[in-house]
N, C-alpha and C positions, 0 to 999 in steps of 0.2 A: 136790754144791753144792761150790765150791771153796774156799780159800785164803780167799777177802778174805768172801766169806758167813758162814764160820766166826770167823772174828777181827773182823769187824766192820769200821769206816775207821778203824782207828786210827794216828794221826796224817799219815792220807791227802797233809792240804796240803803238808807237805812230802814227805815220800816222791814224788808226783806231781808237784813241780816238778824236784826230780833227774832222776830218770827222765826226764822232756823234756831237760834241761842235756845231761843225758850224753849222752845219744842226739844230741843238736846236735852232737856233737864231733864225731860223724860226716858230718854233713849228714844228721840226718835233720832233720824239723822234722814238728810234727802232722799228721796226713790232716783231724781235722778242728780247724775252728778254735777258739781258746780261748774268744775275745771275740765275742758273740751278732750280734753288726753283722753279724761278718766270715765265719760259721757262714750265719748267712740269707743272704745273698750267695754264699757257696760251693752253697748247695741250691739254689735259683735256678736259678743256670747247669746246676744237674746234672738235675733237675726238671724235667717238661713245660711248656707254660706254662698249660695246665691243670690238670695236678695243684698247681702253687704258688700257683696262684689259688685253688683249694680251702683249702690248708691256713694261709695266711698272709691272706689276707681276713678284714675282717670285715663291719660291719650297716654301713649306710649309707656316712656318711662319715669312716666308721672313728673317730670320734671317742672309739669308749668303750674300744678299743686303748690310743690316746695318752692317756686320760683315765688306764689301769689303771698304767703304767709313771711318770706324774709323779706319782701319789699312793704311788710306793715312792719316788718323787725327793724327799717332800715331809716322809719322816723321814731325820734324818742317825744315825749313830753315835758314839757317846759314850765313845771309848777309856777304860779306868783302866790304869791302871803297876806295875810292880813287883808281882803277883801270883801270881806262881809257875803258869805256864803252858804247862808241861812236858809233862805227862799231860793229854787234853781226853778226855771223854766223849761223842760226838754223839748219844747212843743218846735216843730219847725213848718212851713208855708206849704204844699207843695198842687201844682195843679189847681189851686183854686180851691184846695180843704188846709184845713189845722189838722197836722199830726200830733196824738201827744209824745209822739219822740219821729227822731227821724231812721226808724225801720220801718221795713216789708218785708211780708214771708215771700221769698220767692219761689218763682214756679215751676215747682217738682212731679216729674210724672213717676206716675206708676205705686204708687204711696201704698198700696196693699201691700206690697213686699215687706210695709215697714210694721201696717197693724192692721186688720181688716176693717175698720171703720173712714182709714186712707184720706181719703179730702174732707171728708164730710169731721170729724175731728179738728183739723187745722180749721176749718171752716168756722165748726162754733168757739175755739179756741184764739180763732184772730177778732171773732164777733166782741168776744166778752174783755180784750183789753184795747179794743178800739184802731187794731192796730191790720193795715191794710195788707189784705189776699191777694196775692195776683193766681188765678185759677192759670193749672197748666192743660196744655193744648191734648196732653197725654195721660189724663188726669183719668185715675179709678171711679169718680164720681163724676156725672155731668152736674156742666155747672148750673143747672136750676136746683138741681135737690142743692147744692152745698148754698147760694144760694138764700134759699126758702130759709136756710135756720140761723141765715146773718142778720136780717131786720134792715136799719138804715146802715149798715156799715159798709166801711169801704171797700170795694175789690178792684181791680184787676183783668183783665184775660188774656194771658199770654198765646200768643197765634203762629202756627205753624203752617207757612205758605204751601199747601200740599199741588199736585197735578192739575186739582180738579178748582178753574176757578169760581166757580158755582159753589164748593163745599166750603171754600174760605168765604166768601157771600153770607154761608146760610150760618157759618161761625160768628160771625162779627153782627150780625142781626141780632142772631141769640143770645151776643154776648149784652147788645144791647138794651134788650128784652127784660135781661134779666138784675139791671141796675149795675154793671159794669162802667167803669166812669174813663176809661183808657184801655187801646189797644195796646199790647206790649207783644211787636214785631221782633222775632228772633229771626237774628241774621248767620251765624254763626252755625246753625246747624244743615244747614241744606243736605247733610250728606255726616252721617257718624262718623266720628271718627274713632282711630285707631284703638279701641282699649285692652288688651290683656287681660285686664281678668275675667271680662266677659268671655272674651276669644276662649281662653282657656277651659275654662266650665264648659264650653259650647252652649252659652244661655243666653237668650235674647228675651225677657218676656210678652214681650208682644206678642212672637209666634207662640205662644198661651191663651191668648187673648184675654192680655192684661194691658192696661194704660190705657185701652181704647173706647171708654168710655163714653167720652163726647163726640165719636166717629158713631158710635152703636146706637146711639140717642138722636144721633140726627136725619130729618125725612130727605135731604141730598143722598145722603153718605147710602143709607138704607134702601133707597130708590134703585142708590147702582148695583144693590150683587143683583138683581135682577137681570141686566145688561151681560153680555159676554167680557169674560176676564179677561184683561191686559195681560201680553203674555210675563213680568215679569212677577204676576200674579200668579200665574200659572204650572212656576217654575216652583214655585213654596209647597215641594211634596215630598218628604221624609219620606222613607222605607218605614213598614209595619215593625214595631218593638212596643213593647209594655212604655216604653216610655214617649210616644207618639200616640196610643190611647187612652194616657193620663191628659197632654196636651190638650188631646180633642176632648176631653169630658170639662176639663180646665173653662176651653172656650162655648161650650154650654152653655156651662154654668153663670157664666155669666154675660153668656147674650141674653136680651130680653126678653120676655114671651115665657108662653108655657110650654114642658117640654117640649110635651109632643110637635108642636109647631115648629120650635123649634131643631128635633131628629128630624123631622120628616122633607124641613124646607134644604137643609144644608147649608144655611146661613150664619150661623157660627162660625163654621171654616170659610166660607165666603168671606165673612169683614173681615177676620185676618188678611186675605190674601188681598182682597180687594186693600186694606192697610199698607203692605207692601206695595202693591203699586201705586197707592197715590200717596205715601208719605210724607213727602218735601220734595222741593221744584228744586233742584242746582242751578237751573236759570233765572234764577232771581235778579234783578235789576231793580237801578234808584228809579227807574220810572212806575214801576210797582208800586213804589214807598204814594208818588202822589195818586194812583190810582185807590189806594186801600185810603187815603185823605176823604177821596171823591165818595168812597163805599160807603164812611161810615160819620155820624155828627159827635163820635169821643175823639179823646185824646189820642196820638198816637206816637206811642213811645219805641224808641229803636234799641232794643240787648244784642252788645255783641261789639258793639261801636270801641276802635280801640288807637285808629289813625284819627289825628290831627283831619288829615284831610278830608275822611270819610267822615267825621265830626262835621265840616262845613258844608261838607253835600246833603248831612242830613236834617241842616239848615238850609236849607237852598230847595229840597221839595218839601218842606211845610213842618220838619218832625216837632212837635212840642215836646220832645224829652229825648235824651238817650241816658245809657246804662252802661258805662262803660266794665264788662265783661269778657272774661274771655272763658266762661260757662262753666265756672268752676274746674277747671282743667281738665275736661271731658274731650274738648274735641283738638286741638294739636298742642304735640308736645313740645316743648322749647318756647312757649309765645310769652308773649311780654306781659309781665303782671300787670295786672288794674292798677298798683298801686303809683307801679311808676307809670305808665301810660297816663292815670289821672290829670296831673298839674297840666300839661300841654295839652289836654282834650280842656279843661277847664277855660285856660287863655283864649283857647280858638271860640268858644262857645260864645266867653266875653258875657256872661248872664240874661243872655236872650230868652233860651230856655234855661229846667235845670237838668244837671250833671245827676246820673244815679251812680252808685256804685256796685259791684258786685265779686263773688270771687275771693275767696280766703276768707270771707268772715266771720270771724268766732268768739268774739266778744266785747267788752261795752267798750273798752279803748280805742279796739278798730274803729269803730263810730266816732269819738274824738279826733282820730287820727287824719280818717277822711274830710271831717266837715273842715278837719282844721284845711283840707288840699283844698277844699274848692267843692266839695260835694253835697249835696243838697239832704242827702238820704241815702240809706246800703239796706241794699235786697242780705239779707240771710236765710242761705240755704242748710246745707245740711246739719247742723246743730238742733234744728227743730223736726230733722226726721228720726233723728236718732233722739230725741224726748218723744218722738209718736213711737218709738218701740218699745221703749220701755215701759211708757203709760199711756198712751195714745192721746187724747186731748187733753188731761189732765199732768203730762209729758211736753205737751205743746205749752199750753201753757207756763209751765214750769221755768222751761227753758228760754221764754223770751221773756218772762220776768228775770230772769237771771239776768240778760247778756241788757238788759235797760237799767236793773238795778246796780249794775257794776260802771256804764256808762254816768248814770246819776253820782256814783260818787269817787269815778275819776275828774267827769265835770267839776265838784264842788271843791274837791283835792288839790286840783290845779289852779284854781280862784277864778271859774266862769260859771257869772251866773245864769245864761242864757243859751241852747245850744244856736240860737239865730247868728248870736256874738264868735262863734269860735273861728279862729282864723290861720293863718301860719304865724304866727307870732308868739304860736302856745307849741311851737317845735324847733324842732334840731335838726338837724342830720347827725346820725350815728356816725361816735369818732371808731375810724378804723382801726383793727388794732394788731 
């Protein structure tokens, strides 16, 4: 782990600015744009049409994506002056660990769509900065491979509860073994939302063997490939075409093992079929949270909680934290924005467990506002994927540093010396007009 991870983000706002401006004297410009809109446009140009649609797209008319941003804009920061903000502490306490900033990297699947090194590049960047990474259940690189490059840096594991309880238990135990500190049970994706960008391109990366590395590296999943295929998996039989052949080639390339063994066994194609047959479980219920708690010694955080009654039930079933999330607007068109839902969730939980927030997070001011409404930390998603698309590991790192630098400067300019002291007194509702 390098110097930044050891020393935190001390004075990163001014240091980051100074570094950019000094390099600018020699004619150098940031490889990764600092403004989100420019970052997204550069990433769009760097990614394939299908890849960008998968990352950027949302459910239905994408009104939830827009609502997430509008909800952040409804809160305005009220700066205070003459408060001696020369030294600022960005750290927060979360599940027994001190984080250098109130931010984690959200679990995002199929990162190979953005860059060949995928999750591995993100893992290296996160470890270098000491920012926790949440391994995606739909990763392009197995969790053990990512953990191996992270040293003692913090990581969590996102869990989608599949139709196979044995597979769920195997994934959980693997997360324990590779040093994860929490299981993030994602509740809002027991089936895929209606996503027009992907539908209009008729493109789902999993059918090309992408984003299933946690499965193909799992002994329980691989053992299941020798069993009779469930009916849902047998239905995955597209007509033969050049596109089909390309997809099969991709499946073979991504599946572990030697080429002759992969070709003769047919397991790459079976793996995709089995994944489709077992991916998620719409019948998931609250008792399953209790089952998960019994299954693991790790903390259990519930992601996708938006209603106060569900937050209360999360506490009743032993959750160690909740993430107020609408999956980045990817699941339900017209869903409540996370910043609109946050105050009631914080009130319901009443400090018993940490409340995190994701969906719509774009910059440091967003971190400040959410902390003001009671969030402990936030999950950053699409921005770091765009950085990955532009410059791999270095791009992820630059995006994270930019967000934290803006947060640092926002804190200081708002008169706050510690992230842990930001509260609602630093915010005001926007005046409509």
